[in-house]
C-alpha positions as CSV (number, residue, x, y, z in Angstrom):
1,X,-17.4,7.3,-8.2
2,X,-13.6,5.4,-8.4
3,X,-10.9,8.0,-8.7
4,X,-7.3,8.2,-9.3
5,X,-4.5,10.5,-7.6
6,X,-1.7,11.4,-9.5
7,X,1.5,11.1,-6.7
8,X,4.8,11.8,-5.3
9,X,6.0,9.2,-3.5
10,X,9.3,10.2,-1.4
11,X,11.6,7.7,1.1
12,X,13.8,9.5,3.5
13,X,17.2,7.8,5.1
14,X,18.5,9.6,7.8
15,X,21.5,7.1,9.2
16,X,23.9,5.7,8.9
17,X,24.0,8.6,5.9
18,X,21.0,10.2,4.2
19,X,19.4,9.0,1.2
20,X,16.6,10.3,-0.3
21,X,14.4,9.0,-3.1
22,X,11.3,10.1,-5.0
23,X,9.1,9.0,-7.6
24,X,5.7,9.8,-9.1
25,X,2.8,7.5,-10.5
26,X,-0.6,7.3,-10.1
27,X,-3.2,5.3,-7.5
28,X,-6.6,4.2,-7.8
29,X,-8.9,5.0,-5.1
30,X,-12.3,2.3,-5.6
31,X,-15.0,1.0,-3.5
32,X,-14.1,-2.6,-3.0
33,X,-17.7,-3.8,-3.7
34,X,-17.9,-1.8,-6.9
35,X,-14.3,-2.0,-8.8
36,X,-14.7,0.2,-11.7
37,X,-15.5,-1.5,-15.4
38,X,-13.3,0.0,-18.6
39,X,-14.7,0.2,-21.9
40,X,-13.2,-3.2,-23.3
41,X,-10.5,-1.6,-25.1
42,X,-8.5,0.2,-21.8
43,X,-9.1,-3.1,-19.9
44,X,-5.4,-4.1,-19.7
45,X,-4.3,-0.7,-18.5
46,X,-6.5,-1.6,-14.8
47,X,-7.4,-4.6,-13.6
48,X,-8.3,-5.4,-9.8
49,X,-7.7,-9.5,-9.1
50,X,-8.4,-11.2,-5.6
51,X,-5.2,-13.6,-6.2
52,X,-3.3,-9.7,-5.6
53,X,-4.1,-9.4,-2.2
54,X,-4.5,-10.9,0.9
55,X,-3.6,-15.0,0.5
56,X,-5.0,-14.7,-2.9
57,X,-7.1,-17.6,-2.8
58,X,-10.5,-15.7,-2.1
59,X,-12.9,-15.5,-4.6
60,X,-13.2,-11.9,-4.7
61,X,-10.8,-8.6,-2.6
62,X,-13.8,-8.1,-0.2
63,X,-14.2,-11.6,0.5
64,X,-10.3,-12.1,1.3
65,X,-10.5,-9.1,3.3
66,X,-13.4,-10.2,5.5
67,X,-11.8,-12.9,6.3
68,X,-8.7,-11.3,7.5
69,X,-11.0,-8.4,9.7
70,X,-12.7,-11.8,11.1
71,X,-9.8,-13.9,12.4
72,X,-8.5,-10.7,13.8
73,X,-11.6,-10.1,16.0
74,X,-13.2,-7.5,14.2
75,X,-16.8,-8.4,13.3
76,X,-18.8,-4.6,12.4
77,X,-16.7,-3.4,9.6
78,X,-19.7,-4.5,7.2
79,X,-20.1,-1.6,5.8
80,X,-18.1,0.3,3.0
81,X,-14.5,0.1,1.9
82,X,-12.7,2.1,-0.1
83,X,-8.9,0.7,-1.0
84,X,-6.0,2.5,-2.3
85,X,-3.6,0.5,-4.7
86,X,-2.2,0.0,-7.7
87,X,-4.2,-1.8,-10.5
88,X,-2.8,-4.2,-12.9
89,X,-1.2,-2.6,-15.9
90,X,-0.6,-5.2,-19.2
91,X,-1.1,-8.0,-16.6
92,X,1.7,-7.0,-14.0
93,X,1.4,-5.2,-10.6
94,X,3.1,-4.7,-7.6
95,X,1.6,-2.9,-4.7
96,X,4.4,-2.0,-1.8
97,X,1.3,-0.4,0.2
98,X,-2.5,-1.5,0.0
99,X,-4.9,0.7,2.3
100,X,-8.7,-0.3,2.7
101,X,-10.2,1.9,4.7
102,X,-12.9,0.1,6.5
103,X,-16.6,1.3,7.6
104,X,-19.4,0.4,9.5
105,X,-23.0,-0.1,7.7
106,X,-23.8,3.8,9.9
107,X,-20.6,4.9,7.6
108,X,-17.9,5.1,10.9
109,X,-14.8,4.3,10.1
110,X,-14.1,0.8,12.2
111,X,-10.3,0.5,11.3
112,X,-7.8,1.0,8.5
113,X,-6.2,-2.1,7.2
114,X,-2.4,-2.0,5.6
115,X,-1.2,-4.7,3.6
116,X,2.6,-4.6,2.6
117,X,3.8,-6.4,-0.2
118,X,8.2,-6.9,-0.5
119,X,10.0,-7.7,-3.4
120,X,10.4,-10.9,-2.3
121,X,6.6,-11.8,-2.9
122,X,5.5,-11.9,0.3
123,X,2.4,-10.1,2.1
124,X,1.9,-8.9,5.2
125,X,-1.3,-7.4,7.1
126,X,-1.3,-4.3,9.5
127,X,-4.3,-3.9,11.4
128,X,-4.8,0.2,12.6
129,X,-7.6,1.6,14.8
130,X,-6.7,5.2,13.9
131,X,-7.7,8.3,15.7
132,X,-10.0,11.6,14.1
133,X,-6.3,12.9,12.3
134,X,-5.9,9.0,10.8
135,X,-2.9,8.0,13.1
136,X,-1.7,4.9,14.9
137,X,1.3,3.0,15.7
138,X,1.8,-0.6,14.9
139,X,5.0,-3.3,15.9
140,X,6.9,-3.8,12.6
141,X,6.5,-7.7,12.0
142,X,7.4,-8.2,8.5
143,X,10.8,-7.7,6.5
144,X,10.5,-5.3,3.9
145,X,14.0,-3.6,2.9
146,X,17.2,-5.7,3.1
147,X,18.9,-2.8,5.4
148,X,16.4,-2.9,8.3
149,X,16.1,-5.5,10.6
150,X,12.2,-6.8,11.5
151,X,12.6,-4.3,14.5
152,X,10.7,-0.9,16.0
153,X,7.5,0.1,14.9
154,X,5.8,2.1,12.5
155,X,4.0,5.2,13.1
156,X,1.4,6.1,10.2
157,X,-0.7,8.8,9.2
158,X,-3.5,7.7,6.6
159,X,-6.6,9.8,6.7
160,X,-9.3,8.9,4.6
161,X,-8.3,10.3,0.6
162,X,-10.1,13.5,0.3
163,X,-9.2,15.9,-2.6
164,X,-5.6,15.7,-1.3
165,X,-4.1,12.6,-0.5
166,X,-1.3,12.8,2.5
167,X,0.1,9.4,4.2
168,X,3.0,9.1,6.3
169,X,4.7,6.1,7.7
170,X,7.4,6.3,9.5
171,X,9.9,3.7,11.1
172,X,10.7,4.5,14.8
173,X,13.2,2.3,16.5
174,X,13.4,2.0,20.2
175,X,16.2,4.2,21.2
176,X,13.8,7.0,19.8
177,X,15.6,7.3,16.2
178,X,13.1,7.4,13.3
179,X,15.9,5.7,10.3
180,X,12.8,6.2,7.7
181,X,10.4,8.4,6.4
182,X,8.2,7.4,3.7
183,X,5.5,9.7,2.0
184,X,2.6,9.7,-0.6
185,X,1.1,13.1,-1.7
186,X,-1.5,13.8,-4.6
187,X,-4.1,15.3,-6.0
188,X,-7.6,13.6,-7.2
189,X,-9.3,13.1,-10.1
190,X,-12.0,11.5,-11.4
191,X,-11.2,8.1,-13.2
192,X,-13.1,8.2,-16.7
193,X,-11.6,6.6,-19.5
194,X,-9.8,10.0,-20.9
195,X,-8.0,10.6,-17.7
196,X,-7.2,5.9,-16.8
197,X,-6.1,6.9,-20.7
198,X,-3.9,10.0,-20.1
199,X,-2.2,8.2,-16.5
200,X,-1.3,5.1,-18.3
201,X,0.3,7.2,-21.1
202,X,2.3,9.5,-18.8
203,X,3.2,6.2,-16.7
204,X,3.5,3.6,-18.9
205,X,4.3,-0.2,-17.5
206,X,3.8,2.2,-14.0
207,X,3.9,-0.7,-11.8
208,X,6.7,-2.4,-13.3
209,X,8.5,0.8,-12.9
210,X,7.8,1.0,-9.3
211,X,9.2,-2.7,-8.8
212,X,12.6,-1.8,-10.4
213,X,12.7,1.2,-8.9
214,X,13.1,-0.1,-5.5
215,X,15.6,-2.9,-6.5
216,X,17.3,0.1,-8.3
217,X,18.3,2.2,-5.1
218,X,18.6,-1.0,-3.2
219,X,21.6,-1.7,-5.6
220,X,23.2,1.6,-4.9
221,X,22.8,1.6,-1.0
222,X,24.6,-1.9,-1.3
223,X,27.0,-0.5,-3.2
224,X,27.3,2.6,-0.5
225,X,28.0,-0.2,2.2
226,X,25.1,-0.5,3.9
227,X,24.8,-4.2,5.3
228,X,22.5,-6.3,4.4
229,X,19.8,-8.0,7.2
230,X,18.8,-11.8,7.3
231,X,15.5,-12.4,6.5
232,X,13.6,-14.2,8.6
233,X,10.6,-16.3,7.4
234,X,7.0,-14.2,7.6
235,X,4.6,-14.5,10.2
236,X,1.7,-16.9,9.9
237,X,-1.2,-14.5,9.6
238,X,-4.8,-16.1,10.6
239,X,-7.3,-15.5,7.5
240,X,-5.2,-14.7,4.7
241,X,-7.0,-16.9,2.6
């Protein structure tokens, strides 16, 4: 059954000065092979489109994911896939981070795919082979914040969501510093017509608010004197249909 998580998102920067932001929103957890269908009157509040994920040209989200996995040498993630993401609301969506927990046919977790979107309309995926605590580390390859260069690594803790959602992404530099930590924490509830409507009323235009909030905080950081780092062309990725 699809689920909703009422979440608090925190970003904490510690250099060259401490700066923290906090926001509340909600996320969906869905099976990519059994995407939810809401009553017609509620469908503008939640839609999942293939164009919003991977290269945007696959016939479905599962097809886009499978193409990416195959191109990256993963051939046994042919079981259930759980996706944590924002849905389109009133025709708009912005997903800073979409996560896919990919299982084999026996139900064993094979890998996690972290799909990152920046505010420049670009996308990039990271393939993680997490341990029993949901942890892995990958090199940073994609420009996200204008105040961080494409360097260092992401240390991620992405355990499979249960009653609680508790995710951490930390940027680590080669000198041992950890300039940025992001967390997403929240509680699960079934995605019923009533809970979907209640979430949409609490967070109208939820993904537009997320996108606007990122830009406003960027302006504040710029006014505080943080230099903008040049934006390189995004790296090409195999299998991004």
